[in-house]
Backbone bond lengths (Angstrom), bond angles and torsions (degrees), N, CA, C in turn:
res aa  C-N    CA-C-N  psi(-1)  N-CA   C-N-CA  omega(-1)  CA-C   N-CA-C  phi
1 X - - - 1.446 - - 1.520 109.67 -
2 X 1.292 114.99 142.06 1.417 122.26 175.41 1.508 110.75 -72.65
3 X 1.355 117.20 162.34 1.430 119.44 177.86 1.505 115.26 -55.93
4 X 1.352 115.56 -43.05 1.458 120.39 176.47 1.563 107.61 -152.71
5 X 1.389 112.82 129.34 1.398 119.53 172.31 1.524 108.81 -135.24
6 X 1.301 117.64 150.76 1.471 120.59 -177.96 1.511 109.91 -150.55
7 X 1.322 113.61 142.30 1.459 120.33 175.21 1.479 115.35 66.73
8 X 1.310 119.38 49.84 1.428 122.79 -175.72 1.569 110.71 -114.26
9 X 1.338 116.34 164.03 1.443 121.05 175.98 1.536 107.64 -125.38
10 X 1.347 113.99 137.39 1.469 115.04 172.89 1.432 115.15 -82.36
11 X 1.334 121.27 -176.90 1.444 123.19 -178.20 1.502 116.55 -63.68
12 X 1.354 112.90 -15.46 1.508 118.92 178.92 1.473 116.05 -98.72
13 X 1.355 115.20 4.49 1.492 120.65 179.92 1.513 113.86 88.91
14 X 1.322 119.67 8.14 1.435 121.48 178.96 1.511 110.60 -79.59
15 X 1.331 114.32 127.65 1.499 118.94 -178.63 1.634 103.45 -88.94
16 X 1.375 114.04 132.32 1.421 116.91 -178.95 1.556 109.22 -145.57
17 X 1.343 114.49 163.03 1.465 122.55 169.78 1.492 108.99 -130.30
18 X 1.309 115.79 145.74 1.448 121.53 -179.67 1.517 111.94 -140.38
19 X 1.295 117.28 132.82 1.430 123.53 168.36 1.524 111.14 -120.48
20 X 1.330 117.08 128.74 1.480 119.73 -171.86 1.422 109.44 -109.79
21 X 1.349 116.37 129.45 1.459 126.43 172.42 1.569 107.92 -99.74
22 X 1.248 119.25 126.95 1.515 118.42 -177.99 1.448 112.79 -78.45
23 X 1.327 120.51 -7.41 1.481 122.06 -175.16 1.579 111.53 -84.63
24 X 1.283 116.54 -9.33 1.517 117.86 -179.69 1.477 111.03 -143.62
25 X 1.320 116.75 134.71 1.451 119.15 -173.56 1.537 115.54 -83.75
26 X 1.316 119.94 -17.68 1.426 122.89 -171.40 1.534 109.32 -104.00
27 X 1.326 120.69 120.21 1.449 122.44 -178.37 1.489 112.20 -79.93
28 X 1.328 114.64 155.34 1.460 123.05 169.98 1.511 108.22 -99.97
29 X 1.360 115.41 124.15 1.464 120.43 -175.92 1.508 106.90 -112.07
30 X 1.338 116.83 129.19 1.435 124.80 -177.00 1.558 113.79 -107.28
31 X 1.301 118.37 128.95 1.453 123.98 176.70 1.505 108.92 -109.09
32 X 1.320 117.38 124.33 1.483 121.11 -176.36 1.543 111.71 -84.98
33 X 1.303 116.49 179.89 1.457 121.39 -179.06 1.493 115.05 -96.14
34 X 1.336 114.82 177.00 1.497 120.13 178.88 1.538 111.48 -58.78
35 X 1.348 114.24 131.79 1.445 119.94 175.71 1.542 115.60 80.05
36 X 1.291 114.84 -4.44 1.475 117.87 178.62 1.541 110.33 -104.42
37 X 1.315 117.63 -164.78 1.429 118.15 175.88 1.588 104.31 -155.04
38 X 1.373 112.94 -174.61 1.473 118.82 -171.13 1.555 113.79 -60.42
39 X 1.352 114.64 -22.67 1.447 115.24 -177.40 1.558 114.73 -67.25
40 X 1.332 116.50 -12.54 1.439 117.70 178.18 1.569 111.17 -65.31
41 X 1.313 117.95 -17.40 1.467 123.31 179.66 1.507 115.03 -91.87
42 X 1.273 118.48 12.13 1.481 119.45 -174.99 1.539 112.12 -55.14
43 X 1.323 119.76 -38.01 1.471 121.67 -179.90 1.583 109.56 -71.93
44 X 1.308 114.75 -32.87 1.466 114.54 -178.99 1.537 110.37 -79.11
45 X 1.352 119.30 -29.88 1.429 123.15 172.11 1.509 109.81 -59.44
46 X 1.307 114.78 -49.34 1.479 120.51 -178.66 1.516 111.74 -64.06
47 X 1.357 115.95 -39.05 1.428 118.45 -175.21 1.548 115.52 -79.46
48 X 1.331 115.52 -28.58 1.455 118.31 -173.38 1.523 114.11 -105.93
49 X 1.339 118.44 -20.69 1.462 120.96 -172.11 1.560 112.98 -66.59
50 X 1.365 120.37 -23.93 1.466 118.56 175.24 1.577 111.52 -65.76
51 X 1.331 117.50 -13.46 1.477 119.89 -171.88 1.512 111.95 -121.40
52 X 1.308 118.26 -26.28 1.492 123.77 -176.27 1.523 108.75 -135.89
53 X 1.282 119.64 150.73 1.470 120.53 161.46 1.528 106.36 -63.52
54 X 1.319 117.39 137.55 1.470 123.79 176.98 1.468 111.63 -121.25
55 X 1.329 114.92 126.03 1.503 121.70 -178.37 1.552 104.72 -117.10
56 X 1.298 117.35 126.75 1.451 122.35 170.65 1.557 107.09 -127.05
57 X 1.296 115.71 152.18 1.506 119.19 177.72 1.512 109.00 -155.71
58 X 1.397 112.61 164.56 1.418 119.07 178.80 1.549 110.30 -93.60
59 X 1.337 114.94 127.02 1.481 118.25 176.64 1.526 111.45 -61.72
60 X 1.299 113.96 162.77 1.508 118.92 -179.71 1.499 110.57 -55.40
61 X 1.356 116.38 130.70 1.419 122.34 179.43 1.503 115.86 76.83
62 X 1.327 116.59 12.27 1.457 121.72 177.48 1.535 112.03 -123.60
63 X 1.330 116.21 150.23 1.449 119.64 177.45 1.550 111.33 52.84
64 X 1.389 113.56 -121.71 1.419 117.15 -176.78 1.490 117.54 -97.51
65 X 1.306 113.91 0.48 1.518 121.94 177.64 1.498 107.83 -89.72
66 X 1.335 118.78 118.41 1.484 120.46 -176.20 1.570 109.99 -69.72
67 X 1.330 111.05 158.40 1.461 119.35 176.32 1.511 110.02 -71.83
68 X 1.343 114.34 144.85 1.479 119.43 175.83 1.539 104.46 -116.80
69 X 1.298 118.93 118.37 1.478 123.99 -172.38 1.558 112.47 -58.08
70 X 1.294 118.04 -25.00 1.442 120.72 -177.10 1.539 112.28 -86.97
71 X 1.293 117.51 9.06 1.469 122.34 179.97 1.483 110.29 -80.43
72 X 1.313 117.64 111.22 1.507 118.60 -179.49 1.479 113.14 -143.94
73 X 1.324 120.09 8.27 1.508 120.59 179.13 1.470 112.02 -145.40
74 X 1.345 116.23 165.62 1.460 119.06 174.39 1.544 112.19 -63.37
75 X 1.325 115.15 -28.12 1.503 117.06 178.63 1.518 111.57 -64.85
76 X 1.330 116.54 -29.97 1.503 118.56 178.58 1.514 107.37 -63.12
77 X 1.297 119.21 -43.52 1.476 121.23 -177.03 1.554 107.64 -69.29
78 X 1.359 118.26 -37.55 1.433 119.67 175.75 1.514 112.16 -60.91
79 X 1.333 115.75 -39.65 1.506 120.71 177.65 1.502 109.30 -63.24
80 X 1.373 119.45 -37.88 1.428 122.32 175.73 1.523 110.26 -57.42
81 X 1.299 117.62 -50.96 1.424 122.78 -177.62 1.539 110.05 -62.46
82 X 1.310 117.49 -47.89 1.474 120.62 179.64 1.544 111.21 -57.18
83 X 1.386 114.98 -41.98 1.445 119.91 -179.93 1.503 109.99 -62.88
84 X 1.297 118.76 -40.65 1.444 125.02 179.82 1.539 110.58 -64.24
85 X 1.343 116.19 -46.35 1.449 121.65 178.33 1.489 112.23 -60.22
86 X 1.305 114.40 -45.09 1.511 121.07 -177.75 1.504 108.19 -66.14
87 X 1.326 119.91 -36.54 1.447 121.08 -178.48 1.530 112.52 -67.14
88 X 1.355 114.49 -25.77 1.443 124.93 -177.47 1.539 111.12 -99.38
89 X 1.324 116.77 1.99 1.486 121.33 -177.50 1.511 112.63 56.04
90 X 1.264 116.77 42.65 1.447 124.74 179.38 1.573 106.08 -107.43
91 X 1.389 111.85 120.33 1.486 117.80 -177.68 1.518 114.34 -93.70
92 X 1.337 116.49 -43.72 1.479 121.55 -173.78 1.510 108.76 -127.95
93 X 1.336 116.28 141.89 1.454 121.74 -176.22 1.513 113.44 -139.23
94 X 1.367 114.75 160.50 1.423 121.32 163.87 1.528 104.70 -97.05
95 X 1.317 119.45 115.05 1.484 123.20 -173.66 1.517 107.79 -101.39
96 X 1.404 110.69 133.45 1.526 117.94 176.25 1.487 107.55 -129.38
97 X 1.321 116.18 114.25 1.431 119.90 178.40 1.542 114.38 -114.32
98 X 1.341 115.92 132.00 1.471 121.98 -178.02 1.549 107.77 -106.30
99 X 1.326 116.48 133.56 1.488 122.38 176.28 1.513 110.72 52.11
100 X 1.365 119.03 -118.41 1.465 116.56 175.88 1.496 113.45 -60.75
101 X 1.328 115.76 -31.33 1.493 119.92 173.20 1.445 112.49 -56.75
102 X 1.362 120.30 -30.80 1.447 125.44 177.61 1.527 109.30 -72.87
103 X 1.281 118.46 -33.65 1.471 120.49 176.39 1.522 111.64 -72.89
104 X 1.336 115.37 -37.65 1.405 119.49 174.79 1.539 109.96 -62.52
105 X 1.343 115.79 -39.37 1.455 119.75 177.79 1.554 110.69 -65.31
106 X 1.303 116.64 -37.13 1.481 119.43 176.06 1.538 110.81 -61.56
107 X 1.339 116.06 -42.24 1.503 117.32 176.25 1.472 110.61 -68.74
108 X 1.273 120.93 -33.65 1.490 121.09 174.46 1.516 111.64 -59.06
109 X 1.309 115.22 -36.98 1.468 118.77 179.10 1.517 112.44 -59.94
110 X 1.367 116.99 -30.87 1.452 120.38 177.70 1.496 114.00 -81.04
111 X 1.350 116.38 -31.47 1.473 119.68 -170.74 1.522 111.58 -97.78
112 X 1.376 117.90 -28.93 1.484 118.20 -179.40 1.512 111.06 -145.50
113 X 1.310 117.07 57.49 1.455 119.38 -178.69 1.514 115.65 -64.49
114 X 1.345 115.32 -22.19 1.478 120.73 -178.12 1.557 110.16 -71.23
115 X 1.282 116.54 -12.17 1.509 120.22 -175.16 1.556 109.63 -98.17
116 X 1.284 118.27 5.99 1.452 122.59 -176.03 1.521 113.04 -102.92
117 X 1.288 117.91 121.25 1.492 122.82 165.06 1.529 110.65 -81.60
118 X 1.335 116.36 -37.50 1.410 122.35 172.49 1.524 107.55 -162.11
119 X 1.308 116.34 166.98 1.469 120.38 177.39 1.569 109.75 -142.35
120 X 1.322 114.72 139.03 1.480 120.92 178.08 1.488 108.78 -121.11
121 X 1.294 117.52 127.67 1.490 124.16 176.37 1.585 104.44 -104.52
122 X 1.307 115.90 108.48 1.465 120.21 -173.59 1.565 112.02 -111.94
123 X 1.304 113.56 120.18 1.491 118.78 -177.10 1.476 109.93 48.08
124 X 1.337 114.39 48.35 1.461 120.25 179.61 1.525 109.82 -108.44
125 X 1.349 114.74 -172.06 1.451 118.79 -177.12 1.563 105.84 -130.57
126 X 1.412 111.52 166.20 1.489 116.64 -176.60 1.487 108.55 -163.53
127 X 1.276 118.50 128.87 1.459 126.35 174.64 1.527 111.63 45.74
128 X 1.291 115.16 56.46 1.512 121.37 -174.75 1.567 108.95 -69.07
129 X 1.242 116.85 144.32 1.455 125.32 170.73 1.514 111.09 -77.78
130 X 1.322 117.42 164.68 1.442 122.11 175.95 1.500 109.39 -56.35
131 X 1.296 120.07 -45.13 1.450 123.03 -179.48 1.579 112.17 -63.17
132 X 1.338 115.12 -33.16 1.475 120.58 179.89 1.539 111.74 -73.95
133 X 1.357 114.21 -16.95 1.466 119.44 -179.48 1.513 116.76 -93.62
134 X 1.310 113.91 -13.61 1.483 118.90 -171.76 1.477 111.80 -56.67
135 X 1.338 118.20 -51.86 1.462 122.12 -172.02 1.566 110.57 -71.20
136 X 1.340 118.70 -41.02 1.394 120.14 -179.68 1.498 113.04 -66.84
137 X 1.385 117.66 -32.57 1.469 121.90 174.74 1.529 108.32 -66.59
138 X 1.256 119.38 -40.64 1.463 124.86 179.20 1.508 109.29 -61.82
139 X 1.291 118.48 -43.23 1.479 122.54 178.93 1.500 111.28 -65.57
140 X 1.327 116.90 -41.24 1.473 119.17 176.05 1.499 110.82 -57.30
141 X 1.378 117.26 -45.25 1.459 119.21 -175.65 1.494 110.75 -66.40
142 X 1.325 117.32 -39.08 1.509 120.27 175.31 1.483 111.21 -61.74
143 X 1.315 118.78 -42.99 1.464 122.66 -179.60 1.499 110.39 -65.46
144 X 1.355 118.04 -38.19 1.434 121.03 179.19 1.588 111.43 -62.80
145 X 1.348 113.20 -44.49 1.492 116.99 -173.28 1.479 114.37 -90.58
146 X 1.341 119.14 -24.03 1.469 121.38 -174.35 1.512 114.12 -120.66
147 X 1.342 117.81 -11.63 1.422 119.98 -178.86 1.497 113.75 93.38
148 X 1.355 115.70 169.47 1.477 119.37 -177.86 1.524 113.66 -67.36
149 X 1.302 118.48 -24.04 1.423 122.22 -179.17 1.525 111.65 -58.80
150 X 1.332 117.54 -31.31 1.425 123.53 -173.20 1.493 108.48 -73.52
151 X 1.270 121.52 -22.39 1.498 120.99 -178.75 1.542 115.22 -115.65
152 X 1.353 116.98 0.81 1.421 119.67 -174.49 1.550 116.52 -64.71
153 X 1.310 114.60 -42.91 1.513 116.79 178.52 1.515 111.77 -69.15
154 X 1.309 117.36 -36.55 1.445 119.25 176.87 1.504 109.66 -65.97
155 X 1.302 118.29 -38.70 1.486 117.74 178.43 1.477 110.47 -62.60
156 X 1.305 120.60 -42.30 1.496 120.12 -177.50 1.536 109.62 -64.38
157 X 1.352 117.03 -39.06 1.470 119.92 174.82 1.518 114.78 -60.41
158 X 1.353 116.42 -40.03 1.441 120.84 -178.64 1.475 110.02 -76.08
159 X 1.332 122.80 -24.43 1.456 125.50 -170.27 1.545 110.31 -91.08
160 X 1.320 116.81 -36.73 1.523 120.15 -171.78 1.519 112.03 -125.12
161 X 1.331 115.55 148.83 1.409 123.36 173.99 1.527 110.02 -65.10
162 X 1.334 116.89 148.18 1.405 121.26 -179.43 1.525 113.84 -54.51
163 X 1.352 114.98 -43.31 1.465 117.26 -175.59 1.528 109.96 -67.50
164 X 1.327 119.89 -30.85 1.445 122.08 177.61 1.512 110.23 -72.13
165 X 1.270 118.65 -39.68 1.494 122.91 179.92 1.572 107.93 -63.33
166 X 1.320 113.16 -45.00 1.526 115.69 -176.35 1.514 110.09 -71.50
167 X 1.347 120.29 -30.61 1.423 120.21 176.76 1.489 118.13 -81.56
168 X 1.373 118.48 -11.76 1.421 122.91 -176.38 1.573 110.47 -132.06
169 X 1.415 116.33 62.41 1.442 116.32 -173.69 1.547 112.44 -68.08
170 X 1.353 117.48 -32.42 1.461 119.29 -179.28 1.527 111.21 -66.82
171 X 1.365 115.64 -40.82 1.416 122.28 177.47 1.543 111.00 -62.68
172 X 1.305 115.69 -44.84 1.496 120.36 177.72 1.517 111.37 -60.02
173 X 1.376 116.35 -40.58 1.427 118.65 178.08 1.477 113.54 -67.20
174 X 1.301 117.32 -33.51 1.526 121.17 177.96 1.505 109.81 -66.38
175 X 1.357 115.13 -41.18 1.422 116.91 -177.73 1.538 111.47 -74.02
176 X 1.301 117.01 -38.22 1.433 122.58 173.72 1.516 111.86 -57.42
177 X 1.351 114.66 -45.25 1.449 120.08 -178.68 1.543 108.58 -64.13
178 X 1.295 118.02 -38.22 1.512 121.38 179.90 1.541 108.24 -64.49
179 X 1.321 117.07 -42.35 1.458 120.18 -175.93 1.509 109.33 -62.19
180 X 1.350 118.79 -44.32 1.417 121.09 -172.25 1.509 117.34 -86.29
181 X 1.383 114.56 -9.40 1.484 120.62 -174.78 1.513 111.86 -101.65
182 X 1.315 121.37 -5.61 1.441 122.20 179.77 1.541 109.45 -67.62
183 X 1.305 115.99 159.44 1.410 122.63 170.96 1.564 107.13 -57.93
184 X 1.348 119.11 122.16 1.446 121.16 -176.81 1.528 113.64 -62.37
185 X 1.325 114.34 -37.52 1.514 116.59 -179.17 1.531 107.69 -66.91
186 X 1.320 116.51 -40.17 1.465 119.20 178.85 1.517 113.15 -66.93
187 X 1.341 115.26 -37.41 1.491 122.59 174.95 1.480 112.07 -59.10
188 X 1.352 114.77 -51.42 1.483 122.34 -177.28 1.569 109.86 -64.28
189 X 1.328 115.57 -44.29 1.490 120.91 179.48 1.549 109.75 -54.56
190 X 1.315 116.78 -48.78 1.467 122.59 -177.40 1.520 109.35 -68.24
191 X 1.320 116.98 -40.26 1.475 122.09 179.73 1.612 109.44 -65.05
192 X 1.307 114.38 -40.01 1.433 117.55 177.81 1.537 113.55 -60.51
193 X 1.384 111.26 -38.30 1.495 115.96 -178.66 1.549 107.87 -73.94
194 X 1.321 116.06 -28.68 1.509 117.65 176.57 1.518 109.88 -67.68
195 X 1.329 117.51 -38.61 1.449 123.36 -178.24 1.537 110.60 -70.25
196 X 1.323 114.02 -46.20 1.510 119.17 -169.39 1.530 111.79 -101.46
197 X 1.311 119.55 7.46 1.493 120.29 -167.59 1.558 115.23 -74.56
198 X 1.300 117.37 -18.50 1.503 117.29 -176.44 1.506 112.29 -58.58
199 X 1.353 115.73 -42.76 1.460 117.45 -176.48 1.518 110.00 -68.58
200 X 1.360 118.93 -37.94 1.490 119.04 178.20 1.480 113.05 -65.56
201 X 1.317 116.51 -35.03 1.490 120.80 178.94 1.510 111.66 -65.13
202 X 1.318 115.47 -42.41 1.447 120.16 179.15 1.519 112.88 56.27
203 X 1.311 117.31 -130.22 1.484 121.07 -178.06 1.524 112.24 -102.96
204 X 1.314 116.38 31.92 1.478 122.37 -178.28 1.512 113.74 -54.66
205 X 1.343 116.57 -36.73 1.444 120.86 -174.33 1.497 111.41 -67.66
206 X 1.319 118.63 -26.35 1.457 124.85 176.12 1.511 111.87 -70.86
207 X 1.301 120.50 -9.93 1.458 122.51 -172.11 1.525 111.24 -100.30
208 X 1.310 119.75 -2.85 1.466 118.82 -174.66 1.520 110.55 -104.01
209 X 1.333 115.30 144.81 1.475 123.32 179.24 1.600 112.40 -98.34
210 X 1.357 112.95 -17.16 1.501 113.05 -170.20 1.511 109.95 -80.89
211 X 1.346 114.28 161.19 1.495 118.62 172.87 1.482 114.61 -56.17
212 X 1.331 116.62 138.76 1.491 120.42 -178.52 1.547 110.21 -132.08
213 X 1.341 115.25 136.76 1.467 121.31 177.36 1.517 107.11 -114.25
214 X 1.354 111.69 128.95 1.480 119.12 174.08 1.556 105.99 -111.97
215 X 1.332 114.29 114.95 1.486 119.72 -171.89 1.489 109.40 -130.41
216 X 1.339 117.58 137.57 1.429 122.01 170.48 1.518 109.24 -151.79
217 X 1.323 116.00 -172.11 1.520 120.57 175.72 1.528 108.39 -112.35
218 X 1.317 111.97 152.87 1.461 115.94 -172.87 1.566 108.30 -73.26
219 X 1.253 119.75 -18.42 1.488 123.49 176.92 1.471 116.12 -95.51
220 X 1.358 115.92 9.94 1.483 119.55 -179.40 1.571 108.45 -86.65
221 X 1.308 115.54 106.11 1.453 121.79 -173.83 1.539 113.71 -72.88
222 X 1.363 117.16 -22.79 1.423 120.37 -177.82 1.546 113.30 -102.76
223 X 1.280 118.35 -24.91 1.481 122.11 175.90 1.502 108.06 -122.37
224 X 1.300 114.47 81.17 1.486 121.76 -165.52 1.484 114.75 -84.14
225 X 1.285 120.27 159.55 1.510 123.67 170.71 1.496 113.76 -51.92
226 X 1.321 117.23 -32.51 1.456 121.63 -179.29 1.559 108.73 -63.29
227 X 1.341 115.69 -36.70 1.489 120.19 178.39 1.487 110.52 -65.62
228 X 1.329 119.45 -37.65 1.454 124.12 176.47 1.503 109.34 -62.65
229 X 1.364 117.89 -38.91 1.454 119.61 177.01 1.503 111.00 -65.21
230 X 1.312 118.56 -37.99 1.475 122.62 178.45 1.541 109.06 -62.40
231 X 1.328 116.39 -42.62 1.455 119.12 -179.64 1.528 109.56 -63.21
232 X 1.334 115.11 -44.26 1.473 118.81 -176.78 1.482 113.08 -58.01
233 X 1.352 116.99 -33.66 1.463 121.08 -178.18 1.552 111.54 -68.22
234 X 1.343 115.71 -23.92 1.494 119.12 -179.84 1.490 111.87 -101.03
235 X 1.305 119.19 -1.89 1.495 121.86 179.00 1.467 110.55 -99.96
236 X 1.308 114.77 147.67 1.501 121.50 -176.38 1.589 110.14 -84.09
237 X 1.315 114.49 -31.92 1.442 118.44 -177.62 1.503 109.09 -135.11
238 X 1.358 117.15 71.99 1.473 120.41 -172.96 1.510 113.81 -94.77
239 X 1.371 112.88 149.88 1.450 123.97 168.88 1.487 107.42 -128.32
240 X 1.316 117.48 133.74 1.478 120.83 175.32 1.511 111.14 -110.18
241 X 1.342 121.00 135.82 1.405 122.71 176.02 1.494 108.43 -136.37
242 X 1.322 118.59 123.44 1.481 124.14 177.80 1.553 108.74 -111.60
243 X 1.301 116.72 121.56 1.431 122.08 178.04 1.478 107.01 -88.19
244 X 1.367 119.36 121.64 1.431 123.15 -174.84 1.533 111.16 -89.37
245 X 1.368 114.07 139.16 1.480 121.71 173.84 1.486 113.91 90.01
246 X 1.297 117.29 11.47 1.524 117.37 -178.25 1.505 111.22 -130.56
247 X 1.355 115.67 -179.11 1.462 120.26 -177.34 1.528 110.55 -124.23
248 X 1.318 115.79 -149.59 1.491 120.81 -174.17 1.570 110.15 -66.24
249 X 1.326 117.94 -28.29 1.451 121.97 -178.05 1.452 113.48 -84.57
250 X 1.334 120.97 23.57 1.453 123.09 -175.36 1.529 112.97 -57.29
251 X 1.294 122.91 -38.73 1.485 118.10 177.80 1.501 114.29 -55.45
252 X 1.284 119.21 -24.83 1.439 123.76 178.84 1.574 110.51 -95.69
253 X 1.318 114.71 -56.49 1.470 118.33 -175.05 1.531 111.48 -71.36
254 X 1.349 117.75 -34.53 1.466 121.45 179.80 1.520 110.97 -111.36
255 X 1.335 117.37 42.95 1.456 120.37 -173.24 1.498 113.37 -56.81
256 X 1.334 117.20 -40.08 1.473 118.85 -174.63 1.597 108.77 -64.78
257 X 1.294 114.32 -43.57 1.500 118.81 -179.35 1.563 109.16 -65.96
258 X 1.331 115.44 -44.92 1.439 118.18 -179.52 1.491 111.48 -61.49
259 X 1.339 117.88 -46.26 1.450 121.35 -178.23 1.550 110.24 -62.22
260 X 1.315 117.86 -37.08 1.435 119.90 179.99 1.535 108.91 -67.06
261 X 1.321 116.35 -44.79 1.479 119.14 178.90 1.566 111.19 -61.62
262 X 1.328 116.51 -41.04 1.463 120.00 179.14 1.472 112.23 -60.90
263 X 1.365 116.47 -48.88 1.503 122.43 -177.84 1.455 110.12 -66.46
264 X 1.359 119.13 -38.81 1.468 122.94 178.37 1.526 108.92 -58.46
265 X 1.354 115.83 -45.78 1.453 123.89 -176.35 1.571 108.36 -69.89
266 X 1.335 119.33 -46.88 1.425 121.41 -173.96 1.536 113.37 -70.92
267 X 1.317 116.90 -23.69 1.428 121.46 -179.80 1.485 113.86 -109.73
268 X 1.316 119.39 9.56 1.511 122.64 -176.32 1.505 112.66 -61.02
269 X 1.372 118.19 -29.45 1.448 120.77 179.83 1.549 109.08 -110.50
270 X 1.369 116.75 23.70 1.446 118.13 -179.80 1.545 106.91 -122.01
271 X 1.282 114.88 139.46 1.498 120.57 179.99 1.446 113.73 -73.18
272 X 1.336 118.18 -11.30 1.495 120.81 -178.38 1.527 108.63 -69.55
273 X 1.318 116.26 136.06 1.498 123.71 175.74 1.517 107.88 -95.02
274 X 1.300 115.70 127.73 1.503 120.43 -178.38 1.532 109.68 -120.85
275 X 1.282 114.80 136.46 1.436 120.91 178.25 1.534 107.96 -84.71
276 X 1.323 118.93 114.85 1.413 120.82 -174.65 1.604 110.10 -110.87
277 X 1.294 114.77 19.19 1.438 118.98 -173.96 1.558 111.12 -89.53
278 X 1.368 116.00 -14.55 1.476 118.35 -177.38 1.509 110.12 -64.86
279 X 1.355 118.22 135.20 1.435 121.55 -179.13 1.484 111.38 -73.15
280 X 1.338 121.83 133.59 1.444 125.94 178.43 1.564 109.68 -69.61
281 X 1.290 114.72 157.95 1.499 118.85 175.03 1.470 106.74 -80.79
282 X 1.363 116.90 154.32 1.467 120.55 177.30 1.525 110.72 -74.03
283 X 1.350 116.08 153.48 1.453 121.93 179.75 1.487 110.46 -62.46
């Protein structure tokens, strides 16, 4: 990997960015959520890249990565990631998945556990009950029939505190624009995997030996602390972290707290001392 690269495409058409730190050989790879793109991780790139190589990319049908009509399972998104890693000659990673990215990370645990140094499931879901699936199924149906515009404002309200939305109107507009401008087929394909992914994941978390962090916010109504507890029961080396006072958009709104939690986890078995007090840049 070069010292710094930005805005590149791999041989499969995946758009990615990478910043390389020479002090650590294992990169941190971030997977974004449905309707978003790799820019959601700007604060994490800023906070972690002095200590780790950081790789972000756009999922199939999101941002600058085009939709592939044959994408219909979590395994397809895992194949995208494996193809990207192979193209960059990266063997082992610290994987961080947000929302649907967390479910993709769970599937990765079942398909390629030997490539994980650690895994973080951030504001993700696990073994949802029928009651927990009602609202997300309804939103998928609305998106299918009416498009992403019909759910964008509701998403912002569920993801961010009112005070944060009111204080950051330009940021809210950028995120809203991203939500409504993705390829609709790609958006729906990822959303469908988010809704139906529990069955495909199965018992994958029981198969991994690496340290695992289950993290969410106490105000996240869709990716609840209870789901983190369910993950921990199936993980051999679990850590749970609940960010208080925030919602689903914690990686953006609570970037400082999230970065501190990530660095604490990633360096917990490392003798290197890292300063986590630096403020992250806004998305």
